[in-house]
N, C-alpha and C positions, 0 to 999 in steps of 0.2 A: 478783185476779190470773188466776183461772182463765177470767173473761171476756175478759181481754186475751190469753191464750195461745190462748184458741179463736179468736179473732179474726185472730192471725197464723196459725196454722196454715191457716184457711179462706182468707186471701189468697194462702198460698202454693200450696195445692193448687188453688183456682179459677184465679187468674190467672198462676200460674208464678212470683211475685215470689220475691226471694231476702229472708232475714232478714238485717236490719241491725241490730246491737246499737248503739242511741244512747247508750249509756254511762250511768253514774250520775248524772252531773251534771245530765243532762236530765231524770230522773225526780225528782230532788230537786227542781229548779228548778220542774217542774210541780206537785208536792207544795207547795212554798212558795206558788205563785201560788194554789192552790185554798184553802190555808189563809187567806190575806189576803181572799180574795172572802167565805169564810165568815164570817170575823170582820166584814168591812164589812156583809153582810147582816144579822147578828145585832145589831149596832150600829144600824142602820138600823129594824129591828123595835122596838127599844128606844126609839127616838126620839133616838138620838146621831147625831152628825157625826163622822166619822172622816178624820182628816188624816194622810197617809202621810209620813214623815221618816225618811230613812235613818239608822240609828245609826251613830255614829263609831266606827271601827274601831280 
């Protein structure tokens, strides 16, 4: 979190960019994608093949 804030402040100071809040959904989706990639990588290391199927709501 601190690294992300440092990058935001750096861009604002160096390039004069304005801060734009991307919203909680953006960060939740980004975290979800990261978790999926992590699980796929771990499965591959274990010699498994992962097929993604969306769960029924």
